[in-house]
BAFI-3210 file (N, C-alpha, C; in Angstrom, 3 decimals, decimal comma, padded with zeros to 6 digits):
// residues 164
n [1|2|3|4|5|6|7|8|9|10|11|12|13|14|15|16|17|18|19|20|21|22|23|24|25|26|27|28|29|30|31|32|33|34|35|36|37|38|39|40|41|42|43|44|45|46|47|48|49|50|51|52|53|54|55|56|57|58|59|60|61|62|63|64|65|66|67|68|69|70|71|72|73|74|75|76|77|78|79|80|81|82|83|84|85|86|87|88|89|90|91|92|93|94|95|96|97|98|99|100|101|102|103|104|105|106|107|108|109|110|111|112|113|114|115|116|117|118|119|120|121|122|123|124|125|126|127|128|129|130|131|132|133|134|135|136|137|138|139|140|141|142|143|144|145|146|147|148|149|150|151|152|153|154|155|156|157|158|159|160|161|162|163|164]
n.u [040,084|041,637|040,192|037,254|038,470|038,876|036,523|035,101|036,331|035,863|033,253|032,911|034,265|032,408|030,096|030,881|031,415|029,097|027,862|026,162|027,362|029,205|028,879|031,136|030,486|029,074|026,830|024,668|024,113|021,083|020,519|021,532|021,778|018,883|015,971|015,346|013,512|013,290|012,058|012,912|014,057|016,324|019,327|022,454|023,925|022,816|019,606|019,601|022,561|023,258|022,808|024,292|026,714|029,199|031,411|032,012|030,258|027,784|024,602|022,520|020,397|018,447|017,280|017,214|017,953|018,256|018,407|017,567|017,317|015,554|014,760|013,380|013,598|013,079|013,072|012,177|011,889|010,346|013,086|014,869|016,323|019,387|021,398|022,842|024,045|024,447|025,532|025,973|026,475|027,517|025,348|023,375|021,724|019,669|017,663|016,360|013,797|011,859|009,432|006,716|004,634|004,764|003,295|002,997|005,230|008,069|010,299|013,745|016,298|017,578|019,351|021,986|024,328|028,079|028,888|030,855|031,774|031,609|030,214|030,159|027,704|026,480|024,021|023,408|020,844|018,816|017,340|016,134|014,790|011,782|011,251|010,347|010,801|012,816|013,066|014,784|016,055|017,688|019,227|020,281|020,971|022,867|023,925|023,040|022,596|022,084|022,904|023,495|025,487|025,853|023,146|023,090|021,733|021,617|021,303|021,281|019,587|018,705|016,732|014,983|012,977|011,174|011,646|013,662]
n.v [044,265|041,351|040,299|040,196|037,961|035,978|035,446|034,709|032,580|030,968|030,860|029,270|026,504|026,113|025,367|023,481|021,591|020,940|019,929|017,384|013,679|011,855|009,046|006,559|006,819|009,374|009,774|011,066|011,044|010,392|010,076|011,082|012,459|012,360|011,964|009,490|006,702|004,136|001,440|-000,987|-001,582|000,720|-000,122|000,977|003,570|006,274|006,310|007,937|007,853|006,217|007,575|009,414|009,593|008,868|005,981|004,604|004,904|003,332|002,083|000,352|-002,550|-004,380|-007,452|-009,824|-013,375|-013,886|-011,545|-008,275|-005,676|-002,700|-000,157|002,608|005,238|008,671|009,843|012,400|013,314|012,152|009,979|009,038|006,220|004,768|003,581|001,555|001,433|-000,603|-000,514|-002,911|-004,312|-006,657|-009,027|-011,914|-011,428|-009,125|-007,101|-004,744|-002,475|-000,785|002,705|004,632|005,775|004,854|002,939|001,099|-001,670|-002,331|-004,916|-004,642|-005,868|-008,276|-010,664|-012,704|-012,135|-011,764|-012,969|-012,395|-010,250|-007,035|-006,000|-003,647|-003,548|-003,750|-002,342|-002,273|-001,384|-002,187|-000,857|002,752|003,302|004,853|006,169|007,291|006,444|004,229|001,362|-000,765|-004,022|-005,981|-009,278|-011,699|-014,813|-015,415|-013,912|-011,367|-008,740|-006,555|-004,296|-001,432|000,061|002,390|003,850|004,113|005,812|006,437|008,565|009,794|011,739|014,757|016,540|019,893|021,606|020,113|019,884|018,775]
n.w [-001,768|-001,057|000,343|-000,416|-002,266|-000,729|000,314|-001,809|-002,258|-000,222|-000,590|-002,561|-001,722|000,053|-001,492|-002,841|-001,174|-000,197|-002,328|-004,229|-003,444|-006,288|-008,611|-010,187|-012,915|-012,938|-011,930|-009,380|-006,016|-004,769|-002,285|-000,239|002,761|003,276|004,512|007,037|008,183|010,566|010,593|012,276|015,869|016,880|017,821|017,993|017,164|014,494|012,763|010,588|009,843|007,458|005,242|005,315|003,716|005,046|005,349|007,363|009,725|011,366|011,761|013,670|014,246|016,600|017,396|019,207|019,255|015,911|013,739|012,451|010,517|009,152|006,974|005,929|003,180|002,254|-000,266|-001,027|-003,710|-006,879|-008,544|-011,282|-010,795|-011,232|-010,446|-007,134|-004,423|-001,976|001,234|003,567|006,830|008,789|007,527|006,327|004,591|002,242|001,205|-001,346|-002,263|-004,019|-004,164|-005,225|-003,852|-000,848|000,026|-002,411|-003,459|-005,313|-005,817|-006,197|-005,851|-004,277|-002,310|-000,970|001,600|002,670|005,276|008,358|006,868|005,892|003,368|000,004|-002,058|-005,113|-007,103|-010,433|-011,945|-015,097|-016,223|-015,945|-012,989|-011,346|-008,550|-005,279|-002,653|-000,916|000,399|002,620|003,901|005,657|007,412|009,769|010,865|012,490|014,392|017,292|015,976|013,253|010,504|008,784|006,677|004,831|002,502|-000,903|-003,428|-007,207|-009,564|-012,718|-013,924|-012,658|-010,613|-010,304|-008,343|-009,656|-012,414|-015,292]
ca.u [040,203|041,779|038,720|036,651|038,877|038,808|035,120|034,930|036,655|035,129|031,518|033,239|034,203|031,200|029,363|031,642|031,247|027,487|027,240|026,255|028,049|028,699|029,839|032,260|029,800|029,011|025,439|024,304|023,580|020,174|019,736|022,635|020,820|017,623|015,302|015,383|012,570|013,880|011,303|013,317|014,332|017,534|020,665|023,317|023,793|021,700|019,655|020,453|023,548|022,826|022,639|025,391|027,872|030,006|031,360|032,375|029,437|026,756|023,085|022,577|019,223|018,707|015,980|017,064|019,073|018,211|018,104|016,789|017,404|015,031|014,630|012,635|014,819|012,655|014,158|012,013|010,669|010,905|013,988|015,238|017,600|020,285|022,196|022,131|024,801|024,157|026,880|025,948|027,010|026,993|024,239|023,147|020,799|019,212|016,338|016,251|012,394|011,202|007,902|006,423|004,056|005,231|002,567|003,011|006,871|008,877|011,890|014,981|017,209|017,818|020,547|022,915|026,304|028,972|028,667|030,550|032,420|030,872|030,446|029,495|027,204|026,603|023,185|023,224|019,443|019,026|016,905|015,979|013,754|011,339|011,281|010,354|011,103|013,685|013,253|015,887|016,141|018,661|018,834|021,597|020,718|024,395|024,235|021,749|022,768|022,571|023,214|023,515|026,675|025,598|022,889|023,109|021,130|022,621|020,616|021,690|018,748|018,640|015,289|014,759|011,840|010,402|012,213|015,156]
ca.v [042,832|040,361|040,050|039,422|037,165|034,925|035,302|034,187|031,057|030,358|030,518|028,085|025,767|025,663|024,913|022,120|020,800|020,697|019,440|015,647|012,944|011,402|007,761|006,582|007,345|010,882|009,836|011,970|010,054|011,345|009,717|011,523|013,547|012,266|011,775|007,769|005,797|002,836|000,256|-001,854|-000,921|001,044|-000,547|001,696|004,887|006,948|005,808|009,245|007,908|005,482|008,461|010,771|009,800|008,236|005,020|004,334|005,008|001,950|001,883|-001,430|-002,883|-005,888|-008,063|-011,142|-014,343|-013,314|-010,097|-007,765|-004,182|-002,458|001,390|003,596|006,214|009,306|010,703|013,983|013,540|011,137|010,042|008,052|005,293|003,738|002,044|001,493|000,856|-000,942|-000,872|-003,576|-004,609|-007,876|-009,325|-012,815|-011,464|-008,385|-007,132|-003,289|-002,302|001,403|002,641|005,795|006,253|004,370|001,898|-000,269|-001,436|-002,882|-005,447|-004,152|-006,926|-009,146|-011,780|-012,822|-010,992|-012,496|-012,446|-011,190|-009,291|-006,045|-005,547|-003,058|-004,767|-002,424|-002,588|-001,832|-001,736|-002,494|000,490|003,685|003,262|005,661|006,096|008,393|006,086|002,872|000,399|-001,858|-004,849|-007,452|-009,815|-012,574|-015,955|-015,856|-012,852|-010,460|-007,502|-006,282|-003,055|-000,605|001,342|003,676|003,341|005,112|005,762|007,381|008,719|010,424|012,536|015,842|017,540|021,155|022,117|019,767|019,787|018,153]
ca.w [-002,534|-000,634|001,377|-001,550|-002,510|000,532|000,325|-003,095|-002,286|001,185|-000,976|-003,691|-001,035|000,683|-002,250|-003,110|-000,044|-000,340|-003,832|-003,869|-004,183|-007,629|-008,427|-011,157|-014,054|-012,955|-011,411|-008,632|-004,818|-004,373|-000,894|000,146|003,331|003,206|005,923|006,874|009,086|011,255|011,032|013,279|016,999|017,075|018,940|017,978|015,760|014,511|011,131|009,779|009,256|006,552|004,084|005,071|002,972|006,036|004,863|008,636|011,039|011,168|012,464|013,872|015,023|017,492|017,525|020,010|018,720|015,216|013,963|010,958|010,054|008,293|007,338|004,504|002,756|001,715|-001,450|-001,273|-004,852|-007,486|-009,322|-012,063|-010,463|-012,237|-009,514|-006,210|-003,372|-000,239|002,545|004,739|007,971|009,644|007,077|005,702|003,635|002,243|000,274|-001,607|-002,906|-004,274|-004,245|-005,392|-002,810|000,399|-000,281|-003,328|-003,368|-006,260|-005,828|-006,773|-005,460|-003,164|-002,231|000,248|001,922|003,165|006,732|009,025|006,290|005,308|001,961|-000,975|-002,919|-006,264|-008,149|-011,545|-012,769|-016,227|-016,879|-014,754|-012,172|-011,395|-007,044|-004,244|-001,345|-000,957|001,713|002,992|004,910|005,933|008,454|009,926|012,125|013,594|015,934|017,605|015,504|012,058|010,275|007,482|006,860|004,146|001,013|-002,015|-004,853|-007,709|-010,737|-013,828|-014,198|-011,490|-010,945|-009,503|-008,823|-010,831|-013,806|-015,573]
c.u [040,261|040,714|037,747|037,119|038,991|037,454|034,668|035,759|036,377|033,831|031,821|033,529|033,099|030,122|029,891|031,365|029,807|026,990|027,028|026,996|027,789|029,543|030,757|031,652|029,074|027,543|025,434|023,701|022,311|019,505|020,165|021,831|019,581|016,785|014,818|014,116|012,818|012,368|011,177|013,822|015,951|018,868|021,616|023,516|022,487|020,838|019,543|021,753|023,776|022,735|023,414|026,116|029,453|029,965|032,232|031,631|028,445|025,482|022,825|021,206|019,185|017,215|016,182|018,161|019,059|017,867|017,965|016,854|016,794|014,779|013,955|013,223|013,568|013,540|013,484|010,774|011,075|012,323|014,005|016,153|018,120|020,828|022,111|023,451|024,744|025,663|026,093|026,881|026,602|025,429|024,232|022,798|020,207|018,262|016,549|014,622|012,496|009,834|008,118|005,451|003,903|004,308|002,877|004,887|006,957|009,993|012,550|015,949|017,435|018,636|021,117|024,548|026,381|029,687|030,009|031,283|031,075|031,308|029,615|028,949|026,526|025,355|023,101|021,820|019,488|018,241|016,819|015,054|013,213|011,100|011,237|010,593|011,670|013,104|014,085|015,610|017,306|018,468|020,366|020,620|021,766|024,365|022,816|021,747|022,643|022,174|023,265|024,278|026,108|024,586|022,503|022,531|021,486|021,311|021,398|021,017|018,436|017,384|015,218|013,850|010,705|010,608|013,715|016,093]
c.v [041,583|039,704|039,159|038,651|036,026|034,754|034,744|032,704|030,229|029,798|029,415|026,677|025,424|025,228|023,484|021,199|020,133|020,052|017,847|014,856|012,379|009,927|007,843|007,266|008,674|011,209|010,526|010,838|011,187|010,935|010,397|012,670|013,375|012,034|010,108|007,605|004,715|002,107|-001,026|-001,207|-000,864|000,708|000,114|002,604|005,344|006,092|007,096|008,963|007,059|006,534|009,813|010,812|009,630|006,953|004,127|003,907|003,913|002,707|000,504|-001,489|-004,191|-006,179|-009,373|-012,357|-014,112|-012,098|-009,287|-006,513|-003,871|-000,776|001,997|004,735|007,264|010,026|012,177|014,054|012,176|011,363|009,212|007,614|004,517|002,622|002,877|001,088|000,528|-001,537|-001,757|-003,829|-006,361|-008,467|-010,712|-012,371|-009,974|-007,933|-005,217|-002,961|-000,981|001,138|004,389|006,756|005,893|003,252|000,644|-000,327|-002,712|-003,368|-004,569|-005,069|-007,295|-010,046|-012,127|-012,177|-012,320|-011,918|-013,235|-010,043|-008,166|-005,315|-004,918|-003,668|-003,471|-003,237|-002,305|-002,377|-001,717|-001,260|001,285|002,924|003,875|005,242|007,273|007,748|004,431|002,476|-000,605|-002,794|-006,065|-008,108|-011,295|-013,555|-016,226|-014,927|-011,857|-009,362|-007,824|-005,177|-002,945|000,531|002,933|002,847|004,444|004,756|006,980|007,487|009,923|012,095|013,679|016,343|018,137|021,652|021,392|019,513|019,390|019,341]
c.w [-001,844|000,452|001,003|-002,210|-001,877|000,308|-000,788|-003,212|-001,178|000,130|-001,853|-002,491|-000,120|-000,077|-002,896|-002,022|000,174|-001,220|-003,389|-004,247|-005,444|-007,691|-009,757|-012,237|-013,720|-012,381|-009,822|-007,255|-004,290|-003,190|000,024|001,583|003,998|004,518|006,031|008,599|009,422|011,339|011,823|014,515|016,592|018,299|019,423|017,044|015,545|012,765|010,285|009,080|007,980|005,094|004,257|004,553|003,769|005,850|006,012|009,982|010,742|011,967|012,787|014,939|015,790|017,788|018,420|019,374|017,208|015,090|012,260|011,448|008,882|007,928|005,909|004,107|001,796|000,728|-001,495|-002,340|-005,750|-008,766|-009,836|-011,588|-011,472|-011,936|-007,886|-005,402|-002,432|000,502|003,645|005,693|009,062|009,245|006,212|004,552|003,370|000,842|-000,087|-002,359|-003,266|-004,640|-004,833|-004,527|-001,482|000,258|-001,427|-003,534|-004,244|-005,965|-006,712|-007,295|-004,602|-003,220|-000,804|000,430|002,527|004,419|007,543|008,229|005,991|003,825|001,209|-001,479|-003,879|-007,036|-009,226|-012,175|-013,777|-016,716|-015,560|-014,231|-011,247|-009,206|-006,251|-002,977|-001,775|000,434|001,676|004,191|004,666|007,156|008,501|010,866|013,058|014,833|016,490|017,074|014,036|011,812|008,787|007,429|006,322|002,992|000,218|-003,540|-005,909|-009,124|-011,689|-014,269|-012,494|-011,833|-010,159|-009,947|-009,867|-012,254|-013,675|-015,721]
res [m|r|n|m|t|l|m|n|a|t|f|f|l|a|v|l|l|a|a|p|h|a|n|a|q|g|s|v|n|v|a|l|g|k|p|v|m|p|l|t|e|t|a|a|g|e|p|e|w|v|v|d|g|d|v|v|a|a|w|w|s|y|q|g|t|t|s|e|a|e|c|v|v|d|l|g|s|t|h|l|l|n|q|l|v|l|r|v|i|q|a|e|n|y|a|i|s|a|s|l|d|g|g|n|w|t|a|l|d|q|g|s|a|t|f|p|i|h|p|a|i|t|v|d|l|p|e|p|v|p|a|r|y|l|r|f|h|s|g|n|s|q|s|a|f|a|g|l|i|e|l|e|a|y|s|d|t|v|f|i|n|g|f|e]
***
């Protein structure tokens, strides 16, 4: 009986740790653990680190006297997004776009960041935005590196096998 209780507790802990992260409103981070395709050269870190849930490790890109970091996250299926959290590093500006097909992009937000501070930029979308892909871009003219610590995409609606 004791072994059964231990197995149940272990299973519960494994399920709990594997559960997607949620924000304060209870929305699920649908970008967590999804594939990342870098569009700029990697100087340090791994592109997958921007969706690993770790707010310390960063992916860096290098281009020379000015720099840009750009990547695409494939959410795996279409989600209705209501909030984004971008944890940029060493950036003066940023932009985030969404796409259903990976070819036609809609700008969701863009702005400036406080260089060299590493802000967490929260983008509350005025209405849910359907997206399968997210494209992130940041840059600066003061350093040869730009990066991204984490890209979080939150949805109130979770689809499993195409059903809400």
